[in-house]
C-alpha positions as MATLAB code, in Angstrom:
seq = 'MSAYWAVLALAIATSMGGQTLLKAGAGAPDFLAQLLDYRTIIGLCVYGGSAILYIIALRRIPMSVALPCTAISYVAAMLIGHYAFGEPIGPMHLGAMVLICAGVVLLAAA';
ca = [
      67.830   60.704   18.738;
      64.232   59.642   18.051;
      64.486   57.008   20.782;
      65.024   59.820   23.278;
      61.903   61.574   22.007;
      60.007   58.312   22.560;
      61.391   58.158   26.106;
      60.291   61.770   26.675;
      56.785   60.917   25.437;
      56.723   57.893   27.750;
      57.892   60.069   30.656;
      55.038   62.491   30.003;
      52.498   59.654   29.711;
      53.642   57.923   32.892;
      53.671   61.257   34.706;
      50.028   61.730   33.746;
      49.231   58.202   34.911;
      50.826   58.954   38.260;
      49.009   62.277   38.556;
      45.699   60.574   37.762;
      46.284   58.011   40.490;
      47.161   60.791   42.944;
      43.889   62.543   42.097;
      41.967   59.274   42.495;
      43.493   58.826   45.941;
      42.489   62.369   46.912;
      38.950   61.215   47.698;
      40.069   59.801   51.040;
      38.423   61.285   54.145;
      41.646   62.764   55.585;
      45.251   63.406   54.611;
      46.728   60.355   56.338;
      44.160   58.086   54.698;
      45.034   59.674   51.377;
      48.759   59.033   51.907;
      48.057   55.391   52.726;
      45.566   54.884   49.880;
      46.891   52.298   47.413;
      46.215   54.669   44.493;
      48.379   57.355   46.088;
      51.213   54.910   46.752;
      51.119   53.496   43.218;
      50.781   57.034   41.823;
      53.906   58.169   43.651;
      55.847   55.178   42.305;
      54.656   55.772   38.744;
      55.403   59.494   39.049;
      58.916   58.664   40.296;
      59.389   56.318   37.353;
      58.456   59.128   35.005;
      61.230   61.253   36.531;
      63.754   58.522   35.719;
      62.507   58.402   32.119;
      62.762   62.185   31.921;
      66.385   62.022   33.094;
      67.132   59.535   30.308;
      65.478   61.807   27.733;
      67.615   64.729   28.917;
      70.735   62.838   27.882;
      70.121   63.879   24.249;
      67.288   66.425   24.251;
      68.196   69.931   25.440;
      66.377   70.873   28.627;
      65.273   74.121   26.964;
      63.256   71.948   24.567;
      62.339   68.936   26.727;
      60.842   70.836   29.646;
      58.500   73.021   27.591;
      57.395   69.896   25.694;
      56.088   68.525   28.980;
      53.480   71.315   28.815;
      51.442   68.900   26.719;
      50.660   67.267   30.067;
      48.460   70.299   30.843;
      46.248   69.330   27.923;
      46.212   65.697   29.028;
      45.387   66.742   32.598;
      42.452   68.801   31.370;
      41.085   65.913   29.319;
      41.624   63.337   32.075;
      40.054   65.673   34.617;
      37.024   66.122   32.381;
      36.462   62.504   31.357;
      37.605   60.687   34.500;
      36.553   63.130   37.215;
      33.768   65.181   35.614;
      35.643   68.488   35.749;
      34.193   71.155   33.425;
      35.958   72.460   30.306;
      34.943   75.957   29.223;
      35.854   78.150   26.253;
      38.886   79.598   28.053;
      40.148   76.066   28.719;
      39.773   75.177   25.043;
      41.576   78.343   23.933;
      44.411   77.645   26.332;
      44.619   74.058   25.055;
      45.023   75.303   21.466;
      47.760   77.748   22.487;
      49.646   75.114   24.486;
      49.491   72.603   21.624;
      50.696   75.185   19.109;
      53.572   76.183   21.359;
      54.676   72.600   21.911;
      54.556   71.840   18.181;
      56.553   74.973   17.347;
      59.137   74.244   20.017;
      59.552   70.587   19.063;
      60.021   71.559   15.408;
      62.734   74.111   16.226;
];
């Protein structure tokens, strides 16, 4: 079963990679340019690949556990947003990050 947990972790990581590429493509001057930006196109492909990995993980991990575990992506998104795009992180963000991490750990251990 641990291989399925590794696949779930890879699905979450690739999802974040795809989301990061989508954000990078969002700097285009208009919506059509954004859709045609190479970062958006690659991001959509990577994001789709993460969905396939998630489907594989669901073969052995209950959805009631797997889906909440993807909440760790909120923490990753906050960190990527801060370090890659200069988005601020305040005390409320940090508190939320601690709560999300604790919830994911508790759920995964159940």
